[in-house]
PALUMRO-448697 format. One record per residue (C-alpha): residue number from 1; residue in three letters; y, z, x. Coordinates in Angstrom, 3 decimals, padded with zeros to 6 digits. Each point is the difference from the previous one (the first is absolute). Example, Ala and Ser with C-alpha at 12.3 -4.5 7.8 and 13.67 -1.06 7.14 Angstrom:
2
+------+------+----------+----------+----------+
| resi | resn |        y |        z |        x |
+------+------+----------+----------+----------+
|    1 |  Ala | -004.500 |  007.800 |  012.300 |
|    2 |  Ser |  003.440 | -000.660 |  001.370 |
+------+------+----------+----------+----------+
***
This chain:
256
+------+------+----------+----------+----------+
| resi | resn |        y |        z |        x |
+------+------+----------+----------+----------+
|    1 |  Met |  000.000 |  000.000 |  000.000 |
|    2 |  Ala |  003.426 | -000.987 |  001.364 |
|    3 |  Leu |  002.365 |  002.914 |  000.540 |
|    4 |  Leu |  002.823 | -002.209 |  001.318 |
|    5 |  Asp |  000.746 | -003.472 | -001.325 |
|    6 |  Val |  002.734 | -002.102 |  001.627 |
|    7 |  Arg |  000.859 | -003.287 | -001.699 |
|    8 |  Ala |  002.202 | -002.795 |  001.422 |
|    9 |  Val |  002.400 |  002.392 |  001.744 |
|   10 |  Thr |  002.942 | -001.536 |  001.811 |
|   11 |  Arg |  002.751 |  001.532 |  002.110 |
|   12 |  Ser |  002.773 | -001.592 |  002.063 |
|   13 |  Phe |  002.574 |  001.471 |  002.361 |
|   14 |  Tyr |  003.263 | -001.896 |  000.506 |
|   15 |  Gly | -001.627 | -003.219 | -001.139 |
|   16 |  Val | -003.116 |  000.372 |  002.176 |
|   17 |  Ala | -003.244 |  000.353 | -001.934 |
|   18 |  Ala | -002.130 |  002.934 |  001.182 |
|   19 |  Leu | -002.488 | -000.138 | -002.879 |
|   20 |  Arg | -000.842 | -003.298 | -001.685 |
|   21 |  Gly | -002.085 |  000.878 | -003.031 |
|   22 |  Val | -002.461 |  002.572 |  001.395 |
|   23 |  Thr | -002.926 |  000.705 | -002.302 |
|   24 |  Leu | -002.704 |  002.559 |  000.762 |
|   25 |  Thr | -002.030 |  002.835 | -001.489 |
|   26 |  Val | -001.228 |  003.217 |  001.575 |
|   27 |  Glu | -003.148 |  001.593 | -001.350 |
|   28 |  Ala | -000.135 |  003.734 | -000.597 |
|   29 |  Ser | -001.625 |  002.390 |  002.497 |
|   30 |  Arg | -000.191 | -002.597 |  002.782 |
|   31 |  Ile |  001.764 | -000.655 |  003.272 |
|   32 |  Thr |  001.570 | -003.442 | -000.111 |
|   33 |  Gly |  001.533 | -001.543 |  003.104 |
|   34 |  Leu |  003.218 | -002.015 | -000.066 |
|   35 |  Ile |  000.351 | -002.129 |  003.119 |
|   36 |  Gly |  001.977 | -002.949 |  001.289 |
|   37 |  Pro |  002.388 | -000.968 |  002.790 |
|   38 |  Asn |  003.390 |  001.603 |  000.501 |
|   39 |  Gly |  002.390 | -001.255 | -002.660 |
|   40 |  Ala | -002.762 | -000.667 | -002.521 |
|   41 |  Gly |  001.605 |  002.341 | -002.541 |
|   42 |  Lys | -002.334 |  002.996 |  000.185 |
|   43 |  Thr |  002.628 |  002.735 |  000.278 |
|   44 |  Thr |  002.273 | -001.744 | -002.492 |
|   45 |  Leu | -002.886 |  000.021 | -002.459 |
|   46 |  Phe | -000.461 |  003.733 |  000.595 |
|   47 |  Asn |  003.721 |  000.492 | -000.593 |
|   48 |  Cys | -000.173 | -001.836 | -003.326 |
|   49 |  Val | -003.160 |  001.752 | -001.184 |
|   50 |  Ser |  001.279 |  003.460 |  000.966 |
|   51 |  Gly |  003.404 | -000.541 | -001.610 |
|   52 |  Leu |  002.168 | -000.041 |  003.122 |
|   53 |  Val |  001.234 | -003.481 | -000.890 |
|   54 |  Pro | -000.436 | -001.835 | -003.312 |
|   55 |  Pro | -001.761 | -003.368 | -000.033 |
|   56 |  Asp |  002.063 | -003.025 | -001.033 |
|   57 |  Ser | -002.750 | -001.057 | -002.377 |
|   58 |  Gly | -003.627 |  000.699 | -000.809 |
|   59 |  Arg | -001.812 |  003.030 | -001.362 |
|   60 |  Ile | -001.518 |  003.127 |  001.549 |
|   61 |  Val | -002.426 |  002.128 | -002.022 |
|   62 |  Phe | -001.377 |  003.327 |  001.213 |
|   63 |  Ala | -002.637 |  001.972 | -001.922 |
|   64 |  Gly |  000.706 | -002.104 | -003.076 |
|   65 |  Ala |  003.784 |  000.549 |  000.027 |
|   66 |  Asp |  002.618 | -002.600 |  000.893 |
|   67 |  Ile |  001.953 |  001.432 |  002.962 |
|   68 |  Thr |  001.996 | -003.132 |  000.852 |
|   69 |  Gly |  003.433 |  001.095 |  001.187 |
|   70 |  Val | -000.671 |  003.709 | -000.690 |
|   71 |  Arg |  001.650 |  002.506 |  002.365 |
|   72 |  Ala | -002.036 |  001.146 |  002.989 |
|   73 |  Asp | -000.002 |  003.677 | -001.007 |
|   74 |  Leu | -001.312 | -000.809 | -003.465 |
|   75 |  Ile | -002.724 | -002.212 |  001.435 |
|   76 |  Ala | -001.019 |  002.815 |  002.359 |
|   77 |  Arg | -000.239 |  002.370 | -002.951 |
|   78 |  Arg | -002.430 | -002.432 | -001.615 |
|   79 |  Gly | -002.248 |  000.411 |  003.035 |
|   80 |  Leu |  000.857 | -003.034 |  002.156 |
|   81 |  Val |  001.225 |  001.293 |  003.371 |
|   82 |  Arg |  000.749 | -001.767 |  003.276 |
|   83 |  Thr |  000.391 |  000.756 |  003.689 |
|   84 |  Phe |  002.116 | -001.837 |  002.547 |
|   85 |  Gln | -000.829 | -001.791 |  003.228 |
|   86 |  Ile |  002.322 |  002.316 |  001.925 |
|   87 |  Ala | -000.796 |  003.569 | -001.014 |
|   88 |  Arg |  002.969 |  001.670 | -001.663 |
|   89 |  Gly |  000.928 |  003.640 | -000.111 |
|   90 |  Phe |  002.351 |  002.749 |  001.091 |
|   91 |  Pro | -000.383 |  000.791 |  003.715 |
|   92 |  Arg |  000.746 |  003.722 | -000.371 |
|   93 |  Leu | -002.276 |  000.674 | -002.970 |
|   94 |  Thr | -003.554 |  001.170 |  000.613 |
|   95 |  Val | -003.105 | -001.803 | -001.155 |
|   96 |  Leu | -000.493 |  002.577 | -002.759 |
|   97 |  Glu |  003.601 | -000.333 | -001.168 |
|   98 |  His | -000.345 | -003.795 | -000.165 |
|   99 |  Leu | -003.112 |  000.290 | -002.148 |
|  100 |  Leu |  001.512 |  002.568 | -002.351 |
|  101 |  Leu |  003.098 | -002.168 | -000.530 |
|  102 |  His | -002.073 | -002.894 | -001.316 |
|  103 |  Gly | -001.910 |  001.820 | -002.712 |
|  104 |  Pro |  000.800 | -001.063 | -003.584 |
|  105 |  Ala |  001.565 |  002.299 | -002.607 |
|  106 |  Gln |  001.821 |  002.113 |  002.571 |
|  107 |  Pro |  000.763 |  003.478 | -001.414 |
|  108 |  Gly |  003.571 | -000.094 |  001.290 |
|  109 |  Glu |  000.970 | -003.308 | -001.622 |
|  110 |  Lys |  001.682 |  001.822 | -002.909 |
|  111 |  Leu |  002.693 |  002.520 |  000.951 |
|  112 |  Ser | -000.767 |  002.344 | -002.891 |
|  113 |  Val | -003.659 |  000.229 |  000.959 |
|  114 |  Ala |  000.855 |  000.495 |  003.689 |
|  115 |  Leu |  002.416 |  002.847 | -000.777 |
|  116 |  Leu | -002.354 |  001.800 | -002.362 |
|  117 |  Arg | -003.012 | -000.261 |  002.325 |
|  118 |  Thr | -002.367 | -000.106 | -002.964 |
|  119 |  Gly | -003.731 |  000.550 |  000.197 |
|  120 |  Ala | -000.544 | -003.714 | -000.616 |
|  121 |  Met |  002.196 | -000.823 |  002.990 |
|  122 |  Lys | -001.924 |  002.356 |  002.270 |
|  123 |  Glu | -003.272 | -001.445 | -001.238 |
|  124 |  Arg |  001.150 | -003.552 |  000.733 |
|  125 |  Glu |  001.143 |  001.018 |  003.478 |
|  126 |  Ala | -003.452 |  001.438 |  000.660 |
|  127 |  Glu | -001.636 | -003.208 | -001.264 |
|  128 |  Leu |  002.136 | -002.172 |  002.281 |
|  129 |  Tyr | -000.685 |  002.243 |  002.981 |
|  130 |  Ala | -003.753 | -000.112 | -000.618 |
|  131 |  Arg |  000.099 | -003.791 | -000.337 |
|  132 |  Ala |  002.014 | -000.358 |  003.210 |
|  133 |  Ile | -002.484 |  002.144 |  001.914 |
|  134 |  Glu | -002.941 | -001.985 | -001.369 |
|  135 |  Ile |  001.594 | -003.345 |  000.886 |
|  136 |  Ala |  000.816 |  001.256 |  003.504 |
|  137 |  Arg | -003.611 |  001.096 |  000.411 |
|  138 |  Arg | -001.295 | -003.329 | -001.239 |
|  139 |  Leu |  002.254 | -001.972 |  002.335 |
|  140 |  Glu | -000.680 |  002.333 |  002.939 |
|  141 |  Leu |  003.617 |  001.140 |  000.195 |
|  142 |  Thr | -000.734 |  003.720 | -000.377 |
|  143 |  Arg |  000.619 |  000.843 |  003.641 |
|  144 |  Val |  003.473 | -001.598 | -000.109 |
|  145 |  Leu |  001.101 |  001.368 | -003.379 |
|  146 |  Asp |  002.855 |  001.944 |  001.611 |
|  147 |  Asn |  001.027 | -002.791 |  002.368 |
|  148 |  Thr |  003.122 | -001.992 | -000.781 |
|  149 |  Ala | -000.290 | -003.725 | -000.638 |
|  150 |  Ala |  001.771 | -000.624 |  003.308 |
|  151 |  Glu | -002.859 |  001.722 |  001.830 |
|  152 |  Leu | -002.752 | -002.185 | -001.485 |
|  153 |  Ser | -001.737 | -002.899 |  001.697 |
|  154 |  Gly |  000.269 | -003.470 | -001.493 |
|  155 |  Gly | -003.428 |  000.326 | -001.587 |
|  156 |  Gln |  000.787 |  003.408 | -001.454 |
|  157 |  Lys |  003.184 | -001.400 | -001.541 |
|  158 |  Lys | -002.107 | -002.718 | -001.656 |
|  159 |  Leu | -002.303 |  002.680 | -001.404 |
|  160 |  Leu |  002.979 |  001.992 | -001.244 |
|  161 |  Glu |  001.321 | -003.116 | -001.742 |
|  162 |  Ile | -003.338 | -000.319 | -001.801 |
|  163 |  Gly |  000.004 |  003.728 | -000.745 |
|  164 |  Arg |  003.424 | -000.140 | -001.614 |
|  165 |  Ala | -001.192 | -002.870 | -002.191 |
|  166 |  Leu | -003.083 |  001.998 | -001.002 |
|  167 |  Met |  002.178 |  002.932 | -001.075 |
|  168 |  Ala |  001.334 | -002.256 | -002.779 |
|  169 |  Glu | -003.512 | -000.041 | -001.542 |
|  170 |  Pro | -000.348 | -003.796 |  000.127 |
|  171 |  Lys | -002.380 | -002.270 | -001.828 |
|  172 |  Met |  000.777 | -002.740 |  002.521 |
|  173 |  Leu |  001.425 | -000.126 |  003.526 |
|  174 |  Leu |  001.886 | -002.890 |  001.580 |
|  175 |  Leu | -000.449 |  000.540 |  003.741 |
|  176 |  Asp |  002.169 | -002.032 |  002.376 |
|  177 |  Glu | -001.755 | -000.156 |  003.378 |
|  178 |  Pro | -001.352 |  003.563 |  000.084 |
|  179 |  Ile | -001.928 | -000.671 |  003.213 |
|  180 |  Ala |  002.565 | -002.038 |  001.961 |
|  181 |  Gly |  000.873 |  001.489 |  003.380 |
|  182 |  Val | -002.651 |  002.701 | -000.218 |
|  183 |  Asn | -002.596 |  000.604 |  002.713 |
|  184 |  Pro | -003.531 | -001.211 | -000.861 |
|  185 |  Thr | -001.475 |  003.455 | -000.516 |
|  186 |  Leu |  002.664 |  001.084 | -002.462 |
|  187 |  Ala | -000.035 | -003.440 | -001.638 |
|  188 |  Arg | -003.667 |  000.474 | -000.827 |
|  189 |  Ala |  000.716 |  003.497 | -001.304 |
|  190 |  Ile |  002.727 | -001.364 | -002.292 |
|  191 |  Gly | -002.441 | -002.666 | -001.193 |
|  192 |  Glu | -002.579 |  002.643 | -000.834 |
|  193 |  Arg |  002.570 |  001.943 | -002.032 |
|  194 |  Leu |  000.903 | -003.159 | -001.929 |
|  195 |  Arg | -003.653 | -000.623 | -000.812 |
|  196 |  Glu | -000.293 |  003.548 | -001.315 |
|  197 |  Leu |  003.048 | -000.483 | -002.212 |
|  198 |  Ala | -001.457 | -003.189 | -001.470 |
|  199 |  Ala | -003.298 |  001.774 | -000.619 |
|  200 |  Asp |  001.982 |  002.613 | -001.957 |
|  201 |  Gly |  001.407 | -002.729 | -002.244 |
|  202 |  Ile |  003.367 | -000.734 |  001.622 |
|  203 |  Thr |  000.688 | -003.726 |  000.135 |
|  204 |  Ile |  001.502 | -001.299 |  003.260 |
|  205 |  Leu |  001.848 | -003.220 |  000.795 |
|  206 |  Leu |  000.317 | -000.177 |  003.772 |
|  207 |  Ile |  002.214 | -002.113 |  002.247 |
|  208 |  Glu | -001.432 | -000.089 |  003.504 |
|  209 |  His |  000.082 | -002.415 |  002.941 |
|  210 |  Gln | -003.014 |  001.460 |  001.771 |
|  211 |  Met | -002.839 | -002.171 | -001.217 |
|  212 |  Asp | -002.704 |  002.390 |  001.163 |
|  213 |  Ala |  001.478 |  002.648 | -002.305 |
|  214 |  Ile |  000.156 | -002.461 | -002.900 |
|  215 |  Ala | -003.629 | -000.981 |  000.608 |
|  216 |  Arg | -001.106 |  003.625 |  000.161 |
|  217 |  Leu |  001.949 |  001.366 | -002.959 |
|  218 |  Cys |  000.659 | -002.646 | -002.620 |
|  219 |  Asp | -002.234 | -000.975 | -002.904 |
|  220 |  His |  002.155 | -003.033 | -000.753 |
|  221 |  Val |  002.746 | -001.828 |  001.915 |
|  222 |  Ile |  003.009 | -002.001 | -001.221 |
|  223 |  Val |  001.841 | -002.394 |  002.320 |
|  224 |  Leu |  003.708 | -000.716 | -000.450 |
|  225 |  Ala |  001.748 | -002.864 |  001.742 |
|  226 |  Glu |  003.556 | -001.249 | -000.420 |
|  227 |  Gly |  000.522 |  002.206 | -003.032 |
|  228 |  Arg | -003.063 | -001.222 | -001.867 |
|  229 |  Thr | -003.546 |  001.214 | -000.575 |
|  230 |  Leu | -002.041 | -002.243 |  002.257 |
|  231 |  Ile | -003.540 |  001.210 | -000.649 |
|  232 |  Glu | -001.952 |  003.173 | -000.761 |
|  233 |  Asp | -003.607 |  000.865 |  000.736 |
|  234 |  Ser | -002.141 |  002.380 |  002.017 |
|  235 |  Phe |  001.026 |  000.425 |  003.611 |
|  236 |  Ala | -003.218 | -001.661 |  001.166 |
|  237 |  Ala |  000.793 | -003.124 | -002.012 |
|  238 |  Leu |  003.610 | -000.133 |  001.166 |
|  239 |  Ala | -001.056 |  000.422 |  003.626 |
|  240 |  Glu | -001.848 | -003.320 | -000.289 |
|  241 |  Asn |  002.847 | -001.808 | -001.755 |
|  242 |  Pro |  001.678 | -002.416 |  002.458 |
|  243 |  Leu |  003.149 | -000.257 | -002.133 |
|  244 |  Val |  000.585 |  003.733 |  000.305 |
|  245 |  Gln | -000.941 |  000.168 |  003.664 |
|  246 |  Glu |  001.942 | -002.999 |  001.257 |
|  247 |  Ala |  002.989 | -000.434 | -002.285 |
|  248 |  Tyr |  000.820 |  003.624 | -000.725 |
|  249 |  Met | -001.646 |  002.349 |  002.494 |
|  250 |  Gly |  000.419 | -002.017 |  003.156 |
|  251 |  Arg | -003.704 |  000.030 |  000.861 |
|  252 |  Arg |  000.181 |  003.728 |  000.698 |
|  253 |  Lys | -003.265 |  001.805 |  000.532 |
|  254 |  Trp | -001.073 |  001.232 | -003.419 |
|  255 |  Ala | -002.943 |  002.213 |  000.736 |
|  256 |  Ser | -002.274 |  000.817 |  002.840 |
+------+------+----------+----------+----------+
***
């Protein structure tokens, strides 16, 4: 069953077309890869789907609801959450503080509730704290919970980015190069965590340039080129496709 359905989405910037009628579907509880050369439109598609920029035309449906042009915060509340290629955060906040900030239904969002310090507020704070600790444990960030973001390695920052997204209780994650720039050992660890999330029912659409990671992680792969959906299939089938290899991936080594 498709959790995300993108139909004929277009987007231009200053007269230059970034997306030229992209159509794709993402099945629930799977890891789907989104690949293609630089400039293919992958991040722009993420921006349109997540609500950061509206598409010029086309339709985006998530979990049966039309989210075309909906604000990013409202889309996130529906359970569609994204990460960014360059991990974002506040350098002086700790890992735990970052996680707590990204939980939904924050008890301090309403001034009256914050001032009264009601039992419901205290209960929600305890729930968010417990969830943050569990996510840190799952992502192997427990030993750096009290470290600031500035003190983390590149790989740990990638894990924190995923952790913050998980705090939002997502149904689906859009992950923009979660393994890029990470050493091989930690890259495999991140891959294992992603597999566990998919096994728990979280749907993942993954942009990644490392083909070994795509081969290892993805159930299905979609190729974008020049703002269009070129082809989609299993990684094994795409690895044998000369059009993909030669015209769009520059004959790079796909898998060992």
